[in-house]
Steps between C-alpha positions, in 0.01 A plus 500: 500500500299295742369162395197389701452133413771277653468261205603784266813554708601134552479316168623153604762316696837460329598134514867436428772295661641807675154605625442150639835516676401836661174345625687205651751709695266542798452123547855388414683341794798326337723800423611707805549819298150471351320426827545865602244598233179448696267715288346349187533681167266473200546632145215656303463661157341840559369798306794714381340816644434352846689638800646295785228617739227398252662160452519440876135600552388284205679190631351548846153547349517203262631263768284635784372148582860398580538813717836599352701810590748641245830620646682612184458524123791506257425571134696425185428630149600229254589646163367361171731249327574489130429162346557329167298208381537350153675812381232737626568756765268572785484599864396327818305755700643653817318477834519611861574241767440543874666298775266515801635416845239386752511496880659201673254210509278623215463260208303508176384138480413487128846627404672181616261262321 
């Protein structure tokens, strides 16, 4: 299946503490073991049917004004979680998460704001 619109492939940026830490690895200078990571990484929620190649092309197309180049895409399928609230059972929906590695020196400015 090929998805044409990049906004159908990339739903939104995934903002968590771990995702913020991954973004900050490229600019971190205080830890010697972390300073080796020179390429920034960003986490997005994507369409579950999207392939890695489609995700890479969509990120490059959406952020064309920043002139970014995607090096690698790692994907993770997060399973749905069973929940209980006030005695009722339910499910949190599952989703697909993509960790996108950009070339050295590329930055998505809005992601750090």
